[in-house]
Residue, then its C-alpha position, 0 to 999 in steps of 0.5 A: m042687411v050687411k053681408e060680411e065676407l071674410y078670404i084668408n089665403g083666397e078661400c072664403v071662411e064661413l063667419l059665425e057671427s059678424l067680426n065688429p072690426n072697428l076698423t081704422f084708416n089714417i094717413a098722418d097724425i097731425a100732432n107728430p107730422d113726421q111719424r107715418k103709420a099704417d093704413f090700418s091695423k086691427t085686431i081681430t077674433l076668428p071664432a073656429s070652423k070647419k075651413i078655418n080649422k083646415i086652414f090654420e092646420h088645427i093649429f089648436d091641437v097640441n098633438i098635431d105638428l103643422q105641415t104647411f102652415n107657418p103662424n110666422l110668415r104672413t097670411d093674406v086676408t081681405y074684408l068684405v061687406n056687401g062685395e066691397v073690399q073694406l080690408d085688405g092686408y095681412l093676418q097674423i095669429k096672435s094666440v089661440n083660446n080653447k075654453d070648454g071646447f069653443i076656440t077662438y082665434s085671436c088676430v091682428i090684421i096689417g095693412r099694406i104699408g105697415n107690413f112693408f116695414t114689418a117686412l124690413q124687420e131688423q135687416e141693415l143696409t149690409d144685407l142687400d146684394l150691390s154686386s150687380l154694381n162690381h168693377t175694376y178699380t180703375k181711371a177710366n171707370q171713375v171717369a165713366t161715372w161723371n155724367l149728368p144725369l148719372t147713367t150708372d147706379y154709382c159714381y165717383p165724387m171729388i172727396n176729401y177723406d184724408i188729404n191736406y191740402g195746405g200749401l200743395a201746387f195748384s197741380e193737385i194730384w188726385n190718384v184712383e186711390d184718393f176717388n172712392p165710390a158712391v151709390k145712388v139713394k134710388k138704387y138702395l131704396d130699389e133694392i130694400f122694395s125689392s128685397v121684400g117682394y114690393s114696388y113703388t110708383s112716384t113721380f118724385l122718386t124718379s125724378d132727375y133731381f132724386n136720381s141726383l142724390i147719392v150715399p157718398f163713402s163714409s167709413k174709414e178705410f175702404k177694404l175688401t170684403e170678407s168674402t173677397i178675401n176668402n176668395r183670394v187667399f189658398s193653402a197647399y201642402n204635401s208636395k209633389v215635383a211636377q216633371t219638367t226634363t227627360a232627366f228626372t221621373t216624378t213620384t207621388s212622395g216628392t222624391v226626384t230622382g236622376i242623373t247629375s248634371s253641370s248645369y241646374i235643372t228647374n222643377q215646379i213644385v206641386p203641393q197636391t192637397e189643399s186645406y183652403d182654396a174657396g176661390g179656386v185659385y190654385n191649381n194642385f195639378m200645376g201647382t200654380y197660384t193664379v192672383n185674383g183681383t190685384g192687390r198686396y199680399n204675403i206669399s209664403a213657402m216651406l220646403k223640407l229636403q232630403g237627399l239620398f245618395t247611392a255609391p257605385s255598385a262595383s267595388p273601388t280600385a283602392g280599399s273597401n269603400y267610397f267617399p263622396i265628393c259631391a252635393f245637391h245645390g239649388y235655390v227653392s224659388l217663388n217666381r212671377y210670370t204674366s198671365a200668359g206664362v212670361f216669366i216676370n222675376t223671382l219674389d224671393s229665393q233661398n239658397f241650399v247645398i246638401s252633402p252626403g259627408s265624407d263618411a265611407v259608403a260601401p260599395g251600392a250603399t245609400v247615404t240618407t241625409t237627416n231629416t232633422p238637424v243634428n242635435t238640436s230641435d227642428p227651427a220653425t223659421t230660417q236660422n243660422n244652422y242651416f246649411t246654406g249657399s249663396l251663388r257667386y258665379p257659374g263653377n263656385i259656391e260660397i258656403d255661408g255658416y258650414s256646419n257638419s253638426s247641422p245638415p239641411n232640412k227646410y227651406f223657408i221663402s216668403a214675398n211679404n206685402v208684395r203688389l201682384n196684379n190680376g191673373e198673374i201666376i205665382k209658381l213654387e220651383l226648385l232649381f238644382s243640380c247634384r254636382s262633384t265638389d271639393a269638400y275641404a276647399q272654402y270655394i267649392q269648386f265644380f269639376q267634371s260632372n261625372v266625378f261623384w265619388r273618391d276612393s282611399a287613394n283619392n282615384t275617382y269615380d262616376a255616378a250610376t244613373n238615377s243614383f242620386k236622389l232629391k226627396i221632398t219630406d214636407s211641405y207648404f205653399n200659401n198666401e193671405v191678403v194684405n188688406s190695407g183697402y183697395s188698389e188700383d184694378d182691383n176688382i171692387d166688391m161694391n158690398s164693401a161700400i155699403p155703410a155699416k149698421v144701418k137698418q133699412k127700414d130706418f133708411v126709409k123712414s128717413i127718406i120719408k122724413m126728408f122729403n114730407l113723403y105720404i104713402q098710400p097702397d096702390p088699388a090696384d097691386e097690394k104689394n106697390l106702394l104710392i109715393e109722393p111729396r105731401d103737397d104733390f099726394y094731394n090733388n082737387e078731387v072733391t067728394d061731397w058728404s055733406t048728406k053723411l054728416d050727423k047733424s045731431q052730433a056735435v062738429e067738433s073744430k080744434p084751433m091750431g093751438a091745440l097742438n102739443y109742440k111750440d117749436y119744430l127742429y129740422s136737422y140731420k144726425q150730427d157727427n164727430d168729423y172735424y168740420n161738423e164739430l167746428y160749426y157745432n161749436t161754432w154755432d151751437e147747431v146742427y149743419g143745415q138745421a131749421d127750427f121755427s117757433i109757434n107763436n103760442d103762449f101755453l105750449k113749451t116742448q119741442h117736435k124734433t125730426e132728425l133724419i139718421f144722414s149727417p150733413t157733409p161740408s163743403v170746404g174750398q181753398l184760397w188757391y183755387d175754386r174747387v169746393i169738395p166735400t170733407i170727412i176728417k179729422y183732425d188733431d195736434k198731435d197726428g193731425i190730418q186722418r181718415t175717420e169713421a164716419n155717419i152715414r151721409i147723403l149728397q146731391w152729384g152734381g156732375l163735371k164743374d169747370t175749375d179754372q186751376n188744373w188737377l192730375h187724376s193719375d194711376s200707373s200709367g200716368s197722369t191727365f191733367k183735367t180742366n173740370y172736376p166731379y162734384a158732390g155736395m150738399y148744394n147742387d152747385p156751390y157758387s149758384p146752386s137752385e137745390d140745397l139738401g139743408f133744411n135751411l140755410t147755414n151760417e157759414i159756408y168754407w168755401a170764401n176764396a180769391f177765385n169766386n167770392v160771389i155765391t148767388f144762394n137759393n132759398t130751395n132747401l128742403y124745409n121751403k120745398f116740402y114743409k113750409k106749406f104743410i106746416e103753415e097750414i096747421t099751425d096757422p092761427n084760421s086754421k083747425i081740426v075737425n072731428a064730426y060723425f058721418y054715416l059711412t057705407p061700405s061703398d065709401i070705404a072701399n073708395l075712400s082716398f086721403k088724396k082728394q078733399y071733402y065737402f061739408e058745412g061749407q067749406y073743403f076739408r082734407l081727411n086724416k083720419v077714419e076712426n073705428y069704423n064699423p060696417s055694423n054700426p056705420l055712425t063714424k067718428c072722422e078727423f079733417l084738416k079745415i084747409k087753410e091755404a098756405t102761400v106757395f112756395s116761390r124760389s128766390t135768390v141772393a148775390s152774397h160776397g159773405g158779409v153778416n146780415l143779409q137776408l134771403d126769405g127771411q132767413r140769414v144768408p152764410t157768411f164766408g169762413n175758411g173753416n180750416g182753422t180758428a181765430t181765438n185771442g187774435n191767432s189766425t191759423g190757415n188750415q188743420s195742419v197748423n196750432a198757435i197757443g199765444t196771441n196775435n199769431y199769423i199763420s198763412g192758409t198755405v202753411q203746412g205744418a207749423t206749431v207757434r208757442g208764443s205770440n206776434n210770430t208770422i208764417q208767411s205763405g208756403a212755409t213748411n215744418i215750422d215750429i216756434k217757440g218765442d215772440g216777434n218771428t217772421v218766418s218768410s214764404g216757402v222756407k222749410n225745415v225752421q226751429l226757433i227756440n226761446s228765440n225772438n224777434q228773429t227775420v227767418t229767410q233761409s231752409n233747413v236753419v235752427y234759432v237757438n237763443d237767438e243765434i243760428q246753429g249749423t248753416g248760417s251760424f259763421e260769417t266771413m266779413t272783409a269790412d266794418f260790420t255789426p256782430s249781430e246776435n244770429v251769428r256765434t262766430y266772425l271769421v275777418d279777411t282784413q286782405g283788403g284792409s283793417v275791418n272794425a266790429v262795432f257794438e251798436a245799441t240795436y239788439e231786439t232788446a227793451n234796451g237794445l243791448p245784447h242778451i245776456g250770455k250771448i257768445w261771439t267769437f272773431k278770428k283774424l285771417h290775413s296777417t295784414n291789417q287789423v280787426v278792432i272790436d269796439a264796444s264804447q258805442i254802448n259804454a261797455t267794455i271788453d275785460g275793461n277796455s273799450t276794445e279788442t285787437l286782433t293783429s297776427n294772422g290766426d288770432s282769435v278771441t271769444m267774448m261773453w255779454d253779462g248784460q254790462q260788459f264782454n268776458i273775454i273766456 
């Protein structure tokens, strides 16, 4: 008799009838070997009972609100038969049916593995929190990650994102900002599992090999996150003045009162009201902004000032009124201090003068300057209608834009795109004094400090204590982050290094596909998954099911010819960066893909296993031995640029020696390095033992002069993780076998896909148990008849880059520079050059060149060359050369322009003292005859079809000395000069300009 028990959330519920669950257990679908399914899933119907209704809180009653039960959350369920666990997973109510008062619950039970992926839902990698990896962006912290094996969960590999190395010196400079962080694949996996309350047990996932895998930064810009920016910015207004001297008092209205002073008094401005300060960077009691993260910022402030001038209360000696002869003078400044309060510099400063005017003032009366300019609206920005002054020297102020009709009011100061260091302090400060002045002079003189008023007879008077006030009527003080990317000494939020728009479940599935991983729930821990590569998953334990086989049923064998696919393709995802496009356009396949065809005449379709990751080709240069993964875009207009790339995966190789030093630089200086932090799809560029490609590529991009021998290894993803599996299931002697077995609850409880099963005198691997029902134990099972494939063994071969070399039946890559294309006979050395024409050669070290023409040569190290013509040669190291409609020229000088074969500027004239043949490159010859007569003889040596000059070519000849003569001779080319075979210059200063028309010279 079968005894069934069902536990929901740990409570045993009564079953009014058998569940008849028809359970299916599987590990892999043979026809789709990259897809891994849950170990089981089942839809069951539960009849209502008192206990079940209580657990589900009478959800069938529309008038009852649920209290604790939530149908959107998973509910633990365990199903036992005769005390043996048959099913352990999670239950979800799909519907409740009420027919004539008979209530049933339609539920789905999902196995633990399936629930793991269900739990991930649509969460993305960016939903993970990697803040535990946050660190300061420094050279020292980068170097600290360059260990093998990795001792941190992130590292800084040398990856080229936007640098054109063509023509650079051997000692390249890599700044802190040239390195972007990469995060270990295992760290992502651990965080994903942890986020849904799962764990895993795996020898493979904890191996040194897997721990060396990293996800490099692949976005276009390494910028601050929104939360980081929010914690760096502030905005405050409604200022008061912090008291810094006993001569002044502070009021909340922002008024400074005090006596006059012959020296400037500094007062710190304290905007009291904060409209935003999520990170607490602004202290509204002290009025200080403390920089929270090194970087570039915009800082702005505004003060709206008003002056109040109170005349003496006693009557003047002459007349009945006083006349002011004083004004406030000062600065509004943004000042920068160290974290210890030591002044560094002034970021910006605005001078001001606030005058009471010159009108009569009754004794004891107060003149208040207007709060807005006269006859104009209150301006939003600094304009010339501000009454401002600039300090020339102590004791004198020159008034700029003086205007009685526009008294002062608003003063704006700002510092834009300024680099500030973490912990530095920024203060808004007001430096001013009220001084006596001569309002009628262009240069206002400062007199003794006690002369501020006069009467009608020009008698002068002192001012009473607290008779002058400077009032702040409006203000603001704020900052913003210039998000141009992380800078040295920034505190890096590692969440900004996470690839965007990548679902966690897709990431995990790609890791499963990549390494052909098999997953099984841990019998001892429902939330722990056992994970190993397929070949390591299986063991040699044998269970004999011979006596369980129902021999009355046919044993069905399907040859592997019954598979659905003829072709199997294993591939990364194609990306559109320069090198991935170059490889794809050259070879019509994705970098590192593997494709295999089954010898079968009846199948036509292809099965494709594609990862979410894109490949990352590495690139070398001709002048050093470093091999660097490169993720760039390139076009003729803008050259090399950063690009937004798809998620990548690489192997961390640690520090590799290099024969050519490079410089690791920061603000404190540079450090020479004799090794470099390597990562790539190979674990070593010259003698790899591991390859993250599914197969060897057709070519690689690091053939160089320093190490042109590479020992390739065939330990790629296909050979290591798929080869044995594919050979087993596609071998003509392998079979899928379906048979019926009498299975007991104990068989199901102890079911394992890892071991071998024996029946019919053969050994099999179990693939599926289909529709097992404890009430009807005859169950269909699917097996793979074991045909042991050859175990993969590593092989190597040394290559110099030649064609037709093979390794284990696979083509060995040829060596390509990858820096350009060789079409129409053009050899272009790198992406910074472009050639339109035929048979042009441009050295790989040339930086910035455009050629339109044929048979041109630009030699090594030349920079910024533009050629429109044929047959020209630019010598090595030459810079800034332009040839327009010029042919067959040899350029050895920098900074020259040729037009129609003629040099413009430097080199366009020459001074001659002996006989010579005029060159088409030169326009003017200055001929010095002091040492004797000089002949300029035209010969048929010009770079034309007939050896004669180009039509339209113009020469000028000038004689520089009074003695001897200059003879210009055209007879050697059977031509004349205005009808004569020669032209002679006899006097000092004589000159002649002549043009070749194709047959003769014409004097013009």
